[in-house]
C-alpha positions in Angstrom: 118.3 70.7 90.5 115.3 69.6 88.4 112.2 68.9 90.4 110.9 66.1 88.2 110.7 64.6 84.7 107.4 65.9 83.4 107.4 68.5 80.6 105.2 70.7 82.8 108.0 71.5 85.2 106.1 74.4 86.9 103.3 72.1 87.9 105.7 69.9 89.8 107.0 72.7 91.9 104.0 72.3 94.2 103.5 68.6 93.9 103.3 67.4 97.6 103.1 63.7 96.6 106.2 63.5 94.4 109.4 62.7 96.4 112.7 64.2 95.2 114.4 62.0 92.7 118.1 60.8 92.8 119.5 63.9 91.0 117.8 66.2 93.4 119.0 64.3 96.4 122.5 64.1 95.0 122.7 67.8 94.5 122.1 68.6 98.1 124.4 65.8 99.3 127.1 67.2 97.0 126.7 70.7 98.6 127.0 69.2 102.1 129.6 66.5 101.7 131.8 67.3 98.7 131.6 71.0 98.3 131.3 71.4 102.1 129.2 74.6 101.9 129.1 76.7 105.1 125.7 78.1 104.0 123.3 78.1 101.2 121.7 81.2 99.6 118.5 80.4 97.7 118.0 83.3 95.3 114.6 83.9 93.6 110.9 83.8 94.3 110.4 80.9 94.8 112.5 77.7 94.9 111.4 74.1 95.0 113.1 72.9 98.2 110.5 74.4 100.5 107.7 72.8 98.4 108.9 69.2 98.5 106.7 66.4 99.9 106.4 65.7 103.6 104.7 67.3 106.5 103.3 70.8 106.3 105.3 71.8 109.5 106.9 70.1 112.4 109.3 68.0 110.3 110.8 64.7 111.3 114.1 63.3 109.9 112.3 61.5 107.1 110.7 64.7 105.6 112.6 65.6 102.4 113.2 69.3 103.1 114.7 68.5 106.5 116.7 65.6 105.2 118.2 67.6 102.3 119.1 70.9 104.0 120.2 69.2 107.2 122.1 71.8 109.3 123.1 74.1 106.4 122.1 77.7 107.2 119.6 78.6 104.5 119.6 82.3 103.6 116.8 83.4 101.4 116.5 86.9 99.8 112.8 87.5 99.1 110.8 90.3 97.6 109.1 92.2 100.4 105.6 92.0 98.9 105.4 88.2 98.6 105.1 87.4 102.3 102.9 84.3 101.8 105.4 82.3 99.8 108.2 83.7 101.9 106.7 82.2 105.0 106.7 78.9 103.3 110.4 79.2 102.7 110.9 80.0 106.4 108.6 77.3 107.8 109.4 74.4 105.4 112.8 75.5 104.1 114.3 76.5 107.4 115.1 79.8 105.6 116.2 83.1 107.1 114.4 85.6 104.8 116.1 88.8 103.8 113.4 90.9 102.2 114.3 93.3 99.4 112.5 96.2 97.6 109.9 95.8 94.9 110.7 97.4 91.5 110.3 101.3 91.5 106.8 102.6 91.0 105.7 105.4 88.7 102.6 106.6 86.9 101.9 104.4 83.9 101.4 107.3 81.5 99.8 106.9 78.1 100.9 104.8 75.1 100.9 106.3 71.6 97.2 105.4 70.9 96.0 106.8 74.1 97.9 110.0 73.5 96.3 110.2 70.1 92.9 109.6 71.6 93.4 112.3 74.2 94.4 114.7 71.4 91.3 113.8 69.4 89.1 114.6 72.3 90.8 118.0 72.7 90.4 118.6 68.9 86.7 117.6 69.2 86.1 120.0 72.0 87.6 122.8 70.0 85.8 121.8 66.8 82.4 122.1 68.4 83.0 125.9 68.6 83.8 126.1 64.9 82.0 123.6 62.8 79.4 120.9 63.4 80.7 118.8 60.5 84.3 119.0 61.7 83.1 118.0 65.2 81.2 115.1 63.8 84.3 114.0 61.9 86.4 114.1 65.0 83.8 112.2 66.9 83.9 109.4 64.3 87.7 109.2 64.7 87.3 109.1 68.5 84.8 106.2 68.3 87.0 104.2 65.9 90.1 104.6 68.0 88.2 104.1 71.3 86.8 100.8 69.9 90.2 99.7 68.6 91.9 100.3 72.0 89.2 98.7 74.0 88.1 101.9 75.7 84.5 101.4 74.7 84.5 97.9 76.1 86.0 99.2 79.4 83.2 101.8 79.6 80.5 99.3 78.5 79.5 101.6 75.6 78.7 100.8 72.0 79.9 104.3 71.0 80.4 107.8 72.3 77.3 109.9 71.7 76.8 112.4 74.5 78.9 115.0 76.2 78.7 113.0 79.4 80.0 109.9 77.7 82.9 111.9 76.2 83.7 113.2 79.6 83.6 109.7 81.0 86.1 108.6 78.3 88.4 111.5 79.0 88.4 110.6 82.8 89.0 107.0 82.0 92.1 107.8 79.9 93.4 110.1 82.7 92.9 107.3 85.3 94.9 105.0 83.1 97.7 107.5 82.8 97.9 108.1 86.5 97.7 104.4 87.5 100.7 103.4 89.6 102.7 100.6 88.0 106.2 99.0 88.6 109.0 99.8 86.3 112.0 97.6 85.6 113.5 95.4 88.3 115.1 96.0 91.7 118.8 95.2 92.1 119.5 93.6 95.5 121.5 96.0 97.6 121.3 98.9 95.2 119.0 102.0 95.6 117.0 103.2 92.5 118.1 106.5 91.0 116.8 109.7 92.5 113.8 110.0 90.1 112.7 106.5 90.8 113.0 107.0 94.5 110.9 110.1 94.3 108.1 108.5 92.2 108.0 105.4 94.4 107.7 107.5 97.5 105.0 109.6 95.9 103.1 106.4 95.0 103.3 105.1 98.6 102.0 108.4 100.0 99.3 108.9 97.4 97.1 106.3 99.1 96.5 108.6 102.1 94.4 111.6 101.0 94.0 112.9 104.5 97.4 114.6 104.6 97.9 118.3 104.3 100.3 119.6 101.7 103.1 120.0 104.2 102.5 116.7 105.9 102.5 115.0 102.5 105.9 116.5 101.6 107.3 115.4 104.9 105.9 111.9 104.4 107.4 111.7 100.9 110.8 112.7 102.2 110.5 110.1 105.0 109.6 107.3 102.5 112.4 108.4 100.2 114.9 108.1 103.0 113.6 104.6 103.9 114.0 103.5 100.2 117.6 104.8 100.2 118.3 103.0 103.5 116.9 99.7 102.0 119.9 99.2 99.7 122.5 99.2 102.4 120.2 97.3 104.8 119.8 94.4 102.3 123.5 93.9 101.8 124.2 94.3 105.5 121.6 91.7 106.4 123.0 89.2 103.9 126.5 89.7 105.2 125.3 89.4 108.8 123.5 86.1 108.0 126.6 84.7 106.3 128.6 85.7 109.4 126.1 83.8 111.6 124.7 87.0 113.1 121.1 88.0 113.8 118.8 89.3 111.0 116.1 91.6 112.6 112.5 90.6 112.0 109.8 93.1 110.9 106.6 93.3 108.9 106.6 92.6 105.2 104.1 93.3 102.4 103.8 95.7 99.5 105.2 99.1 100.6 102.2 100.9 99.0 99.8 98.9 101.2 102.1 98.9 104.2 104.8 101.6 104.3 106.1 100.1 107.6 107.6 97.3 105.5 110.4 99.8 104.6 113.3 99.8 104.9 113.8 96.3 103.7 116.7 93.9 104.7 114.6 92.2 107.3 113.5 88.6 108.2 109.9 89.5 107.4 106.8 88.1 109.0 103.2 88.0 107.7 100.8 88.5 110.6 99.9 92.1 111.2 97.2 92.4 113.8 96.4 96.0 112.8 94.9 94.6 109.6 92.7 91.9 111.1 90.0 91.9 109.8 90.0 93.5 106.4 86.7 94.9 105.0 86.2 91.8 102.8 87.0 89.5 105.7 84.6 91.3 107.9 81.8 90.9 105.3 82.5 87.2 105.2 82.1 87.0 109.0 78.9 89.0 108.8 77.5 86.4 106.3 78.4 83.5 108.6 76.9 85.3 111.6 73.6 85.9 109.8 73.5 82.2 108.7 74.1 81.1 112.3 71.3 83.4 113.7 68.9 82.3 110.9 69.6 78.6 111.6 69.1 79.1 115.4 65.8 80.9 114.9 64.5 78.2 112.6 65.3 75.6 115.3 64.3 77.5 118.4 61.9 80.2 117.2 63.9 83.0 118.9 67.3 84.8 118.8 70.1 83.3 120.8 71.0 85.1 124.0 74.7 84.1 124.4 77.2 82.2 122.4 80.7 80.9 123.2 83.6 80.9 120.7 87.1 79.4 121.0 89.6 81.8 119.3 92.8 80.1 118.2 95.7 82.2 116.8 96.7 79.7 114.1 93.2 79.7 112.8 93.1 83.5 112.9 96.3 83.6 110.7 94.7 81.1 108.3 91.3 82.8 107.8 92.5 86.4 108.6 89.9 87.1 111.2 86.7 85.7 109.8 85.8 84.2 113.2 86.6 87.5 115.0 84.4 89.3 112.4 81.6 86.8 113.1 81.9 87.5 116.8 81.8 91.3 116.3 78.7 91.2 114.1 76.9 89.0 116.6 77.6 91.7 119.3 76.4 94.4 116.9 79.8 96.1 116.4 82.0 96.7 113.4 85.7 97.7 112.9 86.8 101.2 111.9 89.5 101.3 109.2 91.9 104.0 108.1 92.7 104.8 104.5 95.3 102.0 104.4 93.0 99.3 105.8 94.3 99.3 109.3 91.8 98.7 112.1 91.8 101.8 114.3 88.9 101.0 116.5 85.3 99.6 116.6 81.9 101.2 116.6 78.4 100.1 117.5 76.0 99.3 114.6 72.8 101.3 115.2 69.9 99.1 116.3 67.8 100.2 113.4 70.5 99.1 111.0 71.2 95.9 112.8 67.6 94.9 112.9 67.9 92.4 115.8 69.0 92.2 119.4 72.7 92.3 120.2 74.0 88.8 121.2 76.5 88.3 124.0 79.6 86.3 123.1 81.9 84.7 125.7 
């Protein structure tokens, strides 16, 4: 049903002040009382039901999402990499999420103009051995095409003049060609073809450059198997939900960032303690810790000896570990991360680098 009457319909999707109108209410009443649905399947990312007005959580009978869905089981297929909005569908839409694969990944490759530019660079390198005038002509063509395609803007150059700048352009084109990008769409319950499975598995494994050649091949094979398993798992989970059976819960997120989100077909959740805090979050905590220390020194003329913090799980989910990062920096320690951003331990910050006494935190 339509969310509102404004021409800017998308804006109304998230309007927490606009109650559902008569047509919207009638649609859900029709599902429940006339059609007598046994369950509802909300398809797509995302709907409007879970973004209606009312409390953020802990609904009462007067809150529109609760009033409209009532006791209808709400089954919600959701793309695995959009956990944030999926949690909204679970928390405010009473949905049981069934996550599904992202589109297949592959290397972006080069469009016609980039291929032409790469060919001109090769011609220029060859021409330098034969004729200065020919090399100059090729360089002029390179600069014209590099300007047209925006390559010079990317590299913050007015024109290519030196060998180093030419090499920088060549590397930039190569980086673009090897960038991982999604291709097409995923069909719920259907595995990609063999080539797409292979390229997606390679994209997932490419993040970890610590693997040996043998370990890399084994990991690619493992990821390929998980991708294949995802198709059946998605349909099985949907049928299980419609039959009133349990849909297993597990981590979500983009498979490239978190391979443990595969296979799909799960009632995903967002909080992954192994990623708390991220590097950016830790730096935000460092900034807050420094501001706290500076403020204390201005007031008291010395460093604090001991501070007390109240750690609350809901807040940790909300700020993704900023407070924990602040505590760690006060103590003079920092997290250690692996290649995928998981926290694998902590280490002491050297006293010379810290530049102050360590502060006890209770």
